[in-house]
C-alpha positions in Angstrom: 53.8 251.6 133.9 56.1 254.5 134.7 58.7 253.7 137.4 61.3 255.9 139.0 63.9 253.3 138.3 65.9 253.3 135.1 69.3 252.2 133.7 72.2 253.4 135.9 70.0 255.7 137.9 71.5 254.4 141.1 75.3 254.3 141.5 77.4 251.6 143.1 77.1 253.1 146.6 74.0 251.4 148.0 71.8 251.1 151.0 72.3 254.7 152.0 69.4 254.6 154.4 70.7 251.7 156.4 71.9 253.8 159.3 68.6 255.5 159.7 66.7 252.2 159.7 69.2 250.8 162.2 68.5 253.8 164.5 64.8 253.0 164.5 65.6 249.4 165.3 67.7 250.3 168.3 64.5 250.6 170.4 63.3 247.1 169.3 66.4 245.2 170.3 66.9 243.9 166.7 69.7 244.7 164.3 69.1 246.0 160.8 67.4 244.6 158.8 66.0 241.9 161.2 62.9 243.7 162.1 61.5 243.7 158.6 63.0 240.3 158.0 60.9 238.8 160.8 57.8 240.5 159.4 58.5 239.1 156.0 59.3 235.6 157.3 56.1 235.5 159.4 54.1 235.5 156.2 55.2 232.0 155.3 53.4 230.8 158.5 50.1 231.7 156.8 50.7 229.5 153.8 50.2 225.8 153.9 52.3 225.1 150.9 55.9 223.8 151.1 58.8 225.4 149.2 61.7 222.9 149.1 64.0 225.0 147.1 64.2 228.8 147.9 66.3 231.8 146.9 67.2 234.7 149.2 67.7 237.5 146.7 69.8 240.3 148.3 70.8 238.2 151.3 72.7 240.9 153.3 74.4 239.0 156.1 72.1 235.9 156.1 69.3 237.3 158.3 66.6 235.7 156.3 68.2 232.2 156.6 68.1 232.5 160.4 64.5 233.8 160.4 63.3 231.0 158.0 64.6 228.2 160.1 62.0 225.4 160.1 59.5 227.5 158.1 57.9 226.9 154.7 59.2 223.3 154.3 62.5 224.8 152.9 65.1 222.2 152.3 67.6 224.2 150.3 68.1 228.0 150.6 70.4 229.6 148.1 71.7 233.0 149.1 72.6 235.7 146.6 73.8 239.3 147.0 75.3 241.9 144.7 78.0 242.7 147.3 80.8 240.1 147.4 81.6 241.1 151.0 77.9 240.5 152.0 77.9 237.2 150.2 81.0 236.1 152.1 79.4 237.1 155.4 76.2 235.3 154.6 78.1 232.2 153.6 79.3 231.7 157.1 76.0 229.9 157.9 77.0 227.1 155.6 74.3 227.6 152.9 75.1 227.8 149.2 75.9 231.4 148.5 77.0 233.5 145.5 77.6 237.1 144.5 75.4 238.1 141.5 73.7 241.1 140.1 69.9 241.2 140.7 69.5 242.5 137.1 71.4 239.5 135.6 70.3 236.5 137.6 72.4 233.4 136.8 69.7 230.9 137.4 67.9 228.5 135.0 64.2 228.9 134.4 62.0 227.2 137.0 64.8 226.7 139.5 63.0 227.7 142.7 59.8 227.2 144.6 60.2 230.5 146.5 62.1 233.7 146.0 62.3 235.9 149.1 63.9 239.4 149.1 64.4 241.7 152.1 65.1 245.4 151.7 67.1 245.0 148.4 64.8 245.5 145.5 64.5 249.3 146.0 68.2 249.6 145.0 67.7 247.8 141.6 67.9 250.1 138.6 65.8 248.0 136.3 63.1 246.8 138.7 60.6 245.6 136.1 63.4 243.6 134.4 64.5 242.1 137.7 61.0 241.1 138.6 60.6 239.4 135.2 63.8 237.4 135.8 62.5 236.4 139.2 59.3 235.2 137.8 61.1 233.2 135.1 63.3 231.5 137.7 60.3 230.4 139.7 58.6 227.1 139.1 54.9 227.3 138.1 52.9 228.3 141.2 56.1 229.5 142.9 55.9 232.3 145.4 57.6 235.7 145.5 57.8 237.4 149.0 59.6 240.7 149.1 60.0 243.8 151.2 61.3 247.1 149.9 61.4 250.7 150.9 58.5 252.7 149.3 58.0 256.2 148.0 57.1 257.8 151.3 60.5 257.0 152.7 62.3 260.2 153.9 59.8 262.4 152.2 60.4 265.0 154.9 64.1 265.2 154.2 63.6 265.2 150.4 61.0 268.1 150.6 63.2 270.1 153.0 66.3 269.8 150.8 64.4 270.7 147.7 62.9 273.9 149.2 66.2 274.9 150.8 68.2 274.4 147.6 65.7 276.3 145.5 66.0 279.2 148.0 69.8 279.1 148.1 70.8 278.1 144.6 67.7 278.6 142.4 67.7 275.0 141.4 67.7 271.4 142.8 69.7 268.2 142.5 68.6 264.8 143.7 69.6 264.3 147.3 67.5 261.2 148.2 67.2 258.0 146.1 63.8 257.5 144.4 61.5 254.7 145.4 58.5 253.0 143.8 55.2 253.9 145.6 52.5 251.5 146.8 50.3 252.1 143.8 53.2 251.3 141.3 54.1 248.0 143.0 51.1 246.0 141.9 51.4 247.2 138.4 55.1 246.2 138.3 54.3 242.7 139.4 51.6 242.4 136.7 53.9 243.8 134.1 56.4 241.1 135.0 53.8 238.4 134.5 53.0 237.5 138.1 49.5 236.3 139.2 47.5 237.1 142.3 49.6 240.1 143.4 49.0 241.4 146.9 50.6 244.6 148.1 50.6 246.1 151.6 52.8 248.3 153.7 54.1 249.6 157.0 55.2 253.0 158.1 57.8 253.7 160.7 58.9 257.0 162.1 62.3 257.9 163.6 62.9 261.2 165.4 66.0 263.3 165.3 67.2 266.5 167.1 68.2 268.2 163.8 68.8 267.6 160.1 72.6 267.4 160.7 72.1 264.3 162.7 70.1 262.7 159.9 73.0 263.4 157.5 75.6 262.3 160.0 74.0 258.9 160.1 74.1 258.7 156.4 77.8 259.6 156.3 78.4 257.3 159.2 77.7 254.4 156.8 80.5 255.6 154.5 78.0 256.1 151.8 77.1 259.2 149.8 74.2 260.0 147.5 73.3 256.8 145.6 71.9 258.7 142.6 74.3 259.1 139.7 72.6 262.0 138.1 73.2 264.6 140.8 74.9 268.0 140.5 77.9 266.9 142.6 77.4 269.8 145.0 77.9 269.1 148.6 75.4 270.2 151.3 77.2 273.2 152.7 76.5 274.8 156.0 74.1 277.5 154.7 72.1 274.9 152.7 71.9 272.6 155.7 70.7 275.4 158.0 68.0 276.5 155.5 66.9 272.8 155.1 66.7 272.4 158.9 64.6 275.5 159.1 62.1 274.1 156.5 62.2 270.7 158.1 61.5 272.0 161.6 58.7 274.3 160.4 56.9 271.5 158.5 57.8 268.3 160.3 58.9 269.3 163.8 57.0 268.1 166.8 56.1 269.9 170.1 59.5 268.9 171.6 61.4 270.3 168.6 62.4 266.9 167.2 62.2 266.1 163.5 60.4 263.1 162.1 61.9 260.8 159.5 59.5 258.4 157.8 60.2 255.0 156.4 57.6 253.1 154.3 58.1 249.4 153.8 56.2 247.8 151.0 55.5 244.1 151.1 55.0 242.2 147.8 53.3 238.8 147.5 52.8 237.2 144.1 52.8 233.8 142.4 54.2 232.5 139.1 51.3 231.6 136.8 50.2 228.0 136.8 47.4 225.9 135.3 44.6 225.4 137.8 45.6 228.5 139.8 42.9 230.6 141.3 41.7 233.4 139.0 39.7 236.5 139.6 36.2 236.4 138.1 35.4 238.9 135.3 33.7 242.1 136.5 29.9 241.6 136.5 30.0 237.8 136.6 28.9 237.5 140.3 25.8 235.3 140.8 24.9 236.7 144.3 24.9 240.1 145.8 27.2 240.9 148.8 24.1 242.3 150.6 22.4 238.9 150.4 25.5 237.1 151.8 25.8 239.6 154.7 22.0 239.8 155.4 22.2 243.6 154.8 20.0 246.1 153.1 21.4 247.4 149.7 21.1 251.0 148.8 21.6 252.3 145.3 24.6 254.7 144.8 22.6 256.5 142.1 21.8 256.1 138.5 24.4 254.5 136.3 26.2 256.8 133.8 24.8 256.4 130.3 27.0 256.7 127.2 26.1 259.6 124.9 
């Protein structure tokens, strides 16, 4: 399945959207990325299984470890992050921690009962390959729980910059990192060999007075464009003014503030195992839904006939 991620598409500068997400979280009393962390960890409460050995893939500062305390029957939680600085920070909680590339996981097959990843997978260049390695390091019937930013994230900023750059320069360069969309996510899990994939999502909206404040938040993180294949042109004043004009016209509210959207995609999937639940083949049902619901069934029309 086509994916926006490819080798070396995203440079070493990561998590460019962290400041924007943190701004949204200011109103919740939680620090980034705890809001999504708690939503992700809550999903373990709906599962009766226990997961003695777990991996936090992309552990940031150890937020998942705090949220998982006493949940899921976890006895050992291994923390892993691409950033050495983040790994050092997470290790302060006393759990086993290492710095490792998500695309070159250093774990033996069938090492974990659970892999959980919070707001990290969208920065992986080879996402299908990463998911394949995650599936391989899970024990049979092991669980993957993950949250990642989706394709609708910052679509307002992306569209406004594209239109402004076309008008100013006659061409465009990538200004916002690409993300997988909701429809792709299930296909990526199936491609990696996972069973019983379930995909759902949340949308959050942050409001800003102008486009310059959006970009100031990005620069405030000390991070530039994460995409390698960009033209290297900075966003000069005229381009920013034109982008703000497009942004305000299309996405401004009645109070003159600009909306910035974040889409969070949640992935739930299992490593295949014997005796696992399997979907029935299409047409193999022995009872009609209308009978089970006590409802009247109406035909949707004649079936198409092959010529």
